FIPAKE-337952 format. One line per 10 residues: their letters; for each residue x, y, z of N, C-alpha, C. Coordinates in steps of 0.001 Angstrom, whole numbers, padded with zeros to 6 digits. Atoms other than C-alpha are relative to their C-alpha. Layout:
BEGIN
a = X,Y,Z,X,Y,Z,X,Y,Z  ...
//
This chain:
BEGIN
mtavlpslvl = 000567,-000436,-000857,012446,-014091,-010963,-001768,-000376,-000401  001432,000341,000168,009020,-015106,-012238,-000115,-001465,000692  000134,000586,-000690,009839,-018294,-010958,000099,-000110,001882  000558,-000495,-001222,010234,-016854,-007459,-001151,000413,000550  001208,-000710,-000167,006885,-015281,-007593,-000655,-001332,000363  000908,001464,-000389,004653,-018743,-006946,000669,-000213,001303  -000477,000579,-000745,006897,-019634,-004597,-000177,000942,001293  000052,-001084,-000989,007081,-016319,-002504,-001544,000042,000298  001955,000145,-000121,002729,-016614,-003003,000120,-000660,001042  000222,001100,-001078,002683,-019837,-001212,000514,000371,001186
tllcllraga = -000365,-000117,-000692,004790,-019126,001006,-000580,000905,001436  000685,-001496,-001048,003080,-015609,002522,-001392,-000614,000425  001136,000531,-000707,-000049,-017830,002168,000166,-000574,001538  -000074,001406,-001437,001091,-020800,004828,000613,001283,000934  -000096,-001099,-001240,002637,-017730,006779,-001266,000453,000499  000572,-000769,-000675,-000159,-015814,006960,-001440,-001242,000782  001113,001260,-000927,-002976,-018979,007885,000167,-000549,000705  -000746,000668,-000987,-000503,-020144,010054,-000039,000851,001526  -000147,-001026,-000919,-001244,-016826,011872,001261,000608,000754  -001179,-000488,-000139,002363,-015644,011759,-000153,001046,-000365
evpvqldfdt = 000021,-001453,000150,003120,-012199,011491,000393,000263,-001369  -000052,-000605,000888,002883,-010114,008427,001502,-000141,-000655  -001452,-000118,000337,006200,-010452,006423,000601,001497,-000700  -000469,-001487,000836,008300,-007324,005082,001073,-000188,-000443  -001069,-000375,001394,010717,-006853,002325,001279,-000412,000620  -001678,-000057,000064,014124,-008399,002477,001000,000831,-000083  -001259,-001381,000453,016894,-005806,003128,-000899,001276,-000113  000628,-001019,000497,014655,-003439,002933,000586,001527,-000689  -001099,-001160,-000025,016658,-000100,001733,-001499,001156,-000096  000730,-001626,-000062,014984,003376,002485,-000103,000795,-001182
ekfagmwhlm = -000457,-000609,001359,016772,005159,-000190,-000769,-000675,-001512  001112,000964,001397,015283,002713,-003168,-001042,000644,000118  001893,-000080,-000273,011634,002980,-001664,-000199,001677,-000097  -000049,-001346,000166,012261,006751,-001592,-000834,000582,-001033  000403,-000410,001346,010397,008532,-004378,-001768,000534,-000044  001689,-000519,000177,007009,009421,-005930,-000167,-002072,-000748  000565,001595,000059,004704,006253,-006171,-001673,000158,-000647  001212,-000459,000745,001227,006048,-007854,-000779,-001220,000418  000991,000750,-000649,-001675,004160,-006331,-000832,-000740,-001048  000451,000548,000935,-002824,001667,-009031,-001314,-001218,000243
aavsncpvfl = 001034,000899,-000118,-004990,-000783,-007281,-000221,-000213,001477  000258,-000022,-001547,-006205,-001310,-003337,-001348,-001099,000321  001448,000768,-000305,-008414,-003837,-001745,000154,000060,001107  000065,000147,-001397,-009571,-003684,001838,-001508,-000569,000352  001050,-000054,-001156,-012215,-004714,004643,-000829,001347,000506  000885,-001576,-000717,-013001,-001056,005626,-001111,000457,-000479  002034,-000143,000428,-016973,000080,005236,000783,001122,-000603  -000005,-001416,000448,-015250,003665,004829,000440,-000456,-001860  -000987,000105,000732,-012852,002463,001883,-001264,-000924,-001013  000609,000920,000775,-015672,-000351,000595,-001006,001366,-000775
smkdkmtssv = 001157,-001098,000191,-018328,002599,000416,000323,001189,-001021  -000758,-000888,001392,-015962,004803,-002028,000973,-000471,-000827  -001238,000705,000855,-013912,002319,-003872,-000595,000403,-001181  000604,-000531,001101,-016154,003031,-006963,000422,001147,-000321  -000026,-001847,000355,-015720,006907,-007092,001665,000094,000251  -001623,-000593,000120,-011755,006657,-006785,000682,000140,-000982  -001316,000176,001079,-008903,007108,-009198,001254,000304,000629  -002273,000102,-000484,-004924,006810,-009194,-000108,001427,001191  -000869,-001297,-000788,-002909,009034,-006441,000881,-000112,-000665  -001216,-000052,-000117,-000113,009749,-005904,001030,000233,001158
tavsftpegh = -000759,000075,-001398,002678,009525,-003171,001184,000135,000152  -001206,-000237,-000247,005532,011157,-002167,000712,-000554,001117  -000517,000173,-000975,007442,009214,000050,001345,-000140,000437  -001443,-000583,-000553,010564,010499,002369,000375,-000704,001144  -000371,000924,-001290,012337,009163,005308,000995,001216,000661  -000727,-000800,-000733,013448,011079,008056,001409,-000477,000952  -001183,000858,-000544,017039,010640,009516,000344,-000551,001243  000551,001152,-001222,015868,008789,012718,-000407,-001034,-001236  -000049,001379,000458,014966,006236,010062,-001800,-000167,-000388  001946,-000165,000456,010675,007369,010126,-000512,000007,-001673
mtmetvlplp = 000306,000155,001442,008536,007235,006783,-001008,001414,-000141  000597,-000639,000567,006904,010135,005530,-000701,-000293,-001586  001218,000393,001523,003881,009716,002963,-001031,001195,-000041  000548,-001328,000348,002711,012953,001039,-000906,-000607,-001471  000711,000507,001321,-000154,011915,-000943,-001084,000711,-000583  001171,-001322,000634,-002703,013926,-003321,-001159,-001037,-000639  001179,000217,000822,-005898,012773,-004033,-000943,001306,-000538  001419,-001254,001756,-008567,013965,-006766,-001495,-000286,000641  001513,000208,-000554,-011484,014295,-004740,-001005,000894,-001055  000932,-000547,000922,-014494,015458,-007420,-000293,001733,000336
eecrkimmlf = 000186,-001558,000257,-014549,018879,-005876,001207,000800,000457  -001417,-000499,-000533,-010562,019407,-004689,000923,-001186,-000272  -001058,000708,-000349,-007056,018146,-004970,000398,-000151,001750  -000078,000231,-001821,-006943,016863,-000822,001258,-000780,000209  -000955,000441,-000299,-003430,016775,-000109,000463,-000611,001767  000087,000758,-000833,-002750,013923,002923,001715,-000136,000424  -001199,000379,-001055,000364,013544,005325,000230,-000942,001031  000095,001336,-001194,001144,010542,007159,001487,-000475,000405  -001441,000462,-000368,004173,010022,009430,000127,-001118,000529  -000333,001060,-000391,005183,006967,010203,000754,-000618,001002
qstgqaghyv = -000838,000556,-000565,007314,005955,012988,000857,-001101,-000512  -000785,001377,000312,009958,003240,012630,-000050,-000601,001124  000121,001256,-001305,009539,000051,014521,001170,-000403,000354  -001462,000509,000081,013480,-000752,013997,-000272,-001354,-000842  000148,000662,001806,012104,-003318,011003,-000176,000492,-000820  000266,-000748,001102,013156,-001887,008469,-001199,-000581,-001419  001306,000465,000392,010218,-001775,006080,-001407,-000261,000672  000944,000230,-000565,007773,-001966,009268,-000462,001595,001215  000518,-001795,-000619,006104,001421,010840,-001129,000256,000417  001099,-000267,-000810,003334,002385,013014,-000432,001551,-000112
stekgekrdl = 000412,-001725,-000343,001260,005862,013438,-001213,-000586,000716  001377,-000180,-001219,-000985,006413,015915,-000870,001461,000347  000393,-001616,000026,-002532,009578,014679,-001303,-000338,000354  001522,-000206,-000282,-006093,010691,015500,-000768,-001033,000471  000421,001225,-000819,-006798,007879,018159,-000308,-001148,-001342  000109,001701,000406,-006075,005256,015504,001298,-000559,000116  -000835,000429,000115,-003483,003111,015162,000309,-001496,-001210  000645,000828,001688,-002203,001974,011671,001875,-000823,-000140  -001476,000784,000285,000693,-000831,011209,-000137,000122,-001651  000254,-000097,001061,002144,-000701,008293,001316,-000703,-001028
rvmdtdyehy = -001841,000623,000107,005030,-002474,006226,-000341,-000504,-001523  -000146,-000023,001562,006018,-002624,002679,000764,-001466,-000023  -000256,001011,-000108,005627,-006126,002359,001021,-000982,-001192  -000832,000374,000931,007480,-006687,-001222,-000271,001102,-001493  -000451,-001191,000988,008892,-004169,-003813,001099,-000491,-000926  -001327,000256,000443,011709,-004347,-006450,000425,001437,-000505  -000124,-000854,-000786,012015,-000788,-005526,000035,000879,-001943  -000015,-000973,000990,012083,000649,-009267,-001210,-000102,-000890  000872,000049,000520,008553,-000569,-010745,-000959,-000027,000848  000998,-000105,-000932,006221,-001566,-007850,000305,-000518,001665
aivysklkds = 000211,000411,-001224,005346,-002411,-004421,-001023,000016,000507  001487,000384,-000677,002886,-003860,-002306,-000119,000130,001516  000015,-000506,-001260,002087,-001985,001051,-001252,-000634,000814  001003,000488,-001125,-000045,-003849,004096,-000511,000864,001044  000265,-000842,-001119,-001490,-001960,006456,-001261,-000388,000515  000884,000185,-001060,-003757,-002724,009614,-000712,001058,000749  000546,-001196,-000187,-006330,000179,010598,000027,-001072,001898  000631,000126,-001317,-007187,-000137,014718,-000359,001048,000431  000475,-001184,-000453,-009562,002166,015830,-001274,-000206,001203  000792,000518,-001683,-012679,002400,018245,-000946,-001015,-000918
qkpstalqly = 000819,000650,000503,-014291,000526,015007,000726,-001519,000162  -001199,001308,000262,-013357,-003161,013767,001337,000266,-000733  -001447,-000137,001066,-010003,-003584,012461,-000290,000012,-001061  000064,000072,001368,-009450,-002977,008985,001236,-000563,-000482  -001249,-000026,000273,-006997,-004322,006734,-000317,000207,-001382  000106,-000089,001365,-005848,-003507,003388,001414,000189,-000219  -000811,000026,000862,-003256,-003848,000522,-000308,000804,-001347  -000233,-001342,000973,-002012,-001134,-001755,001151,-000779,-001200  -001147,000107,000753,-000060,-001728,-005263,000205,000957,-000155  -000460,-001253,000828,001872,001100,-006565,000954,-000245,-000581
trnrdmsshl = -001097,000208,001412,003697,001583,-009496,000667,001484,000304  -001002,-000992,000641,006779,003937,-010596,-000684,000902,-000743  000588,-000496,001397,004889,004897,-013239,-001454,-000603,-000208  001231,000685,000025,001260,004423,-014496,-000317,-001056,-000821  000058,001706,000882,002025,000909,-016195,-000358,-000783,001163  -000157,001075,-000748,000823,-002193,-014585,-000262,-001215,-000507  000211,001150,001072,001119,-005347,-015879,-001093,-000851,000502  001062,000706,-000426,-001389,-008236,-015988,000415,-000851,001197  -000679,001366,-000950,001186,-010586,-014116,-000059,000357,001281  000209,-000330,-001010,001358,-008252,-011267,-001346,000186,000400
lqkfkelshs = 000871,-000365,-000680,-001627,-007374,-010833,-001324,-001469,000435  000427,001369,-000533,-002565,-011274,-010666,000639,-000440,001297  -000674,000238,-001029,000298,-011174,-008296,-000789,000489,001355  000454,-000601,-001338,-001488,-008907,-005948,-001732,-000627,000341  001117,001260,-000464,-004881,-010810,-006340,-000082,-000960,000569  -000226,001587,000048,-003518,-013900,-005572,000565,000246,001799  -000442,-000561,-000944,-001911,-012203,-002555,-001059,000431,001134  000703,-000579,-000735,-004882,-010492,-001346,-000828,-000695,000240  000797,001107,-000984,-007058,-013571,-001101,000872,-001050,001144  -000623,001088,-001495,-004383,-015669,001230,-000225,001088,001005
mgltedmlvv = 000230,-000481,-001650,-005021,-012774,003551,-001451,000424,000134  001418,-000323,-000438,-008814,-013029,003369,-000737,000960,-000553  000582,-000763,000250,-009776,-010404,001283,-000231,000070,-001447  000481,000573,001211,-011811,-010904,-001500,-000154,001046,-001204  000323,-000645,001384,-012686,-009485,-005407,-000365,000755,000164  001029,-000879,-000653,-015376,-007471,-004205,000377,000926,001172  -000985,-000654,-000331,-012799,-005930,-002101,000895,001059,-000512  -001067,000027,000865,-010746,-005285,-004649,-000354,001865,-001155  -000124,-000666,000719,-010320,-001811,-006568,000990,000448,-001295  -000984,-000105,000554,-008220,-001469,-009765,-000364,001808,-000872
lphsdrctkt = 000343,-001463,-000072,-008014,002434,-009832,000050,000642,-001626  -000291,000381,001280,-008403,003588,-013220,000893,002228,-000072  -000840,-001000,000118,-006252,006680,-014519,-000247,001618,000326  000620,-001309,000078,-006717,010599,-013610,001364,000670,-000100  -001145,-001297,000327,-004404,013346,-014490,-000575,001185,001260  -000041,-001056,-000726,-006186,015597,-012004,001278,000008,001142  -001003,-000352,-000903,-003775,016994,-009378,001647,-000889,-000144  -001820,000789,000086,-000313,015210,-010736,000424,000851,-000955  -001227,-000741,000416,000399,018315,-012428,000995,000586,000646  -000502,-001300,-000239,003169,020734,-011844,-000322,001200,000290
gk = 000317,-001491,-000362,002700,023891,-009893,-001362,-000290,000002  001224,000067,-000371,-000623,022644,-008980,-000509,001351,001553
//
């Protein structure tokens, strides 16, 4: 598998530089992808994200799918004053692993770019609203462990998309808002 990673990164780099569409995980399996994920790192050119990234901590997201194939993401954010639950519904585009949302006057294009289902997932999103469009990559893990190899892969992919190191945050662990019975 490690021999495949450099070629995957190079392929993605070539596709993205050529202006091709952002790739989606081949043979994406919703049943394997559903469940709990921990947000471990994120990178984005979104001004709101950039202004808050130094205050962010890890969060937990529950992913589920409707019978129609739409994806629901329920995230619990540990904010200083509260644990805020955010629920987002993404409509299926007909391509497994590719979803869109048009909530609150914004259009969000979400793609599961890479996952092994058991350990990690790299999720791409592009937000189009009244402001300048923004791009984000998020690195999720099933538990709160993240290898340096995985982080390096995430960084290389983000750089290939034009996102720079100063836009990246590796989120510190937080037990706030992750306890059962909250």
